[in-house]
Phi, psi and omega in degrees: 000138176262126179274125179274130179248123180243124176284135179225026180287328180261149182300323183286350176268344196283312190302306182293323180296316180294322179298315179295317181293322178297318178296320179299315178299312183299327183271005175103008179278168175255129183235129173269131183218155181278151166231182178284349182256289177221172174283140179244161173240125188245159179214158175289114185292342180269004182246105183302323181293321178295319178296320179297319178296318180297320178296321180294317180297319182274355182054045186250138180290158181301328186280346181266117186282162173261163180269131174287136176245131184238153185267358176205151181301319185295339181295344180300330182293341176287337183255330183235088186290340182249036183299128180199177172057223184301318180299317179296317182296319180295318181293324180291326186262332188254349181253144352296143182175176186279053183225123172259129182246129174261118182257148169263122183252115186294326180223094182301324184294343180276354182291123181304329183301328181287334177277334184279340185227152181271082179275131174301327180202146176294346183296343178288345178243318188251147179225111182053043177076014178238159176211136177261132183225144180223136173241095188289151180262065180217124186298326180291315179298314182296317179296319180296312182296327177286316183290334183300324178071010178227156175292130185245130170250150184208164175214170178300145190275066180203152171297162186303329186272357185247155179292153180294135184279144177245003172223161177296325179298319179295322177295318181293333181301331181244342186244000179301128182087351180253344178238161185278325188209149175229128172264117185258110179242020181083195183288142180289158188295311184265334183053039181206149185293159175288155172283140177248126181233131173263129185239149166236173186310321185231024180204167177211160176218129178281119182271324178217130174291148179201218183300318181264126180270176185298324180299318180292319179299316179298321179294320181293328183278353179283145169241123182243126173260137177231123176251139191230133170227211182269295186262353179059037175233349182235278188294308185291326173296322176295317179296320178300312180296317180294316182296320178301318179294317182294318179296317179299318179297318181295325179276343183074035179230167175285151181303320182293344181271354184303313179302323179293337177264003174093022182235133177232142177235126182227166174218159180200170179232140183291338177230032186277148165269156182273145170087008179274147178282160170296149180298147179306321181294324177293319178299315181293321181299321180277331177300326179293344177257008180078023181242130183254113175242024184293340181263005181298140173232129183292156175212144178286151176291131180232163176300322179300314179299315182296315185291329182273356181274137176272326179228126181240118181250122182249154185279329185221167176300322181294326176293318178301314180297320181296319181293315181292329176289323178293320184218081183303331184290346180253017187303327182286346177273349187261131174213154177284141187296327179221166179298317178265150175302141171263112188284154182288124180269009185306130179083357181270177183285166176301325181298319178295317178301318179296321177297318178295319178299321178294317176303314182297315182296315179299318180293318181293324177300319178293317180297321181294338175292339180271354185250130175268110182274000000 
């Protein structure tokens, strides 16, 4: 067999090369393509002959599965119909990127991909109810995987005994004549393997170290809520306490267990001084609901707080504008907590504070309906 090598380093080389490679994959050929980590060799997962060839090239046993490669983050739902928890958070934050995720699928037969394609067996994708998926952060890989129009599984483009290639030349050194086509885009960006993480709804385990270390993975799996008012002594401390309780109830865990499950709730003020306690009336209003905010200390809103928050709830339109002016790139994460402004109860009676707490709780319950935990 003669291996066809197509250069795709220049934009004018890319379109036709990807079209040819996509057709080759769809028809059962083996294609070597670049990712941001290493070069991979892919095959049509719905074609038994192509899978057999890929196993021979990789010197891989039947029981060891290949990783599915997808051309868009949203395509994961075709393979993992019950995506939730840590797995959902990682795919939303780390894909496209150098991360392979192994999912546990409770009902493989419910996966849309099996209805969309004539698979001889689900075993070509799933292994003991698990599936590994990767969405690479490389434009050539993404375009190829999308254009192929078939489910693609891939592995590093080398026999089992050789190091993973980071250039097309390195891949050809061991696979020339064994694969149909190679897309040559030069050296890969990281020249290092992807990190492999196995996830369950509320936990993860790093299976292989790679580009992303454990510290980054832990950061990616976190969900942080930030509630914002003016002085961070009345409305936002009450909202923080209420939201923490509501999230814990929705997850079915104790409030103190939220960080361990990947959830943080914080509050801040756009004009706050640091270190002030919540007002006594705010403390009393929440104590009547079984929530203790007596240890709260105010903090000013900072870029660091804004950037690490996944969801930012503000009390008024003016707070929303202030946050978006501070960090325009996070504007889509910012929303007003309720349709109407929640006014500042500072200096008002306990009854007013209780009314404001009720407004906040009703608004947060609605907001949480929009959030998939």
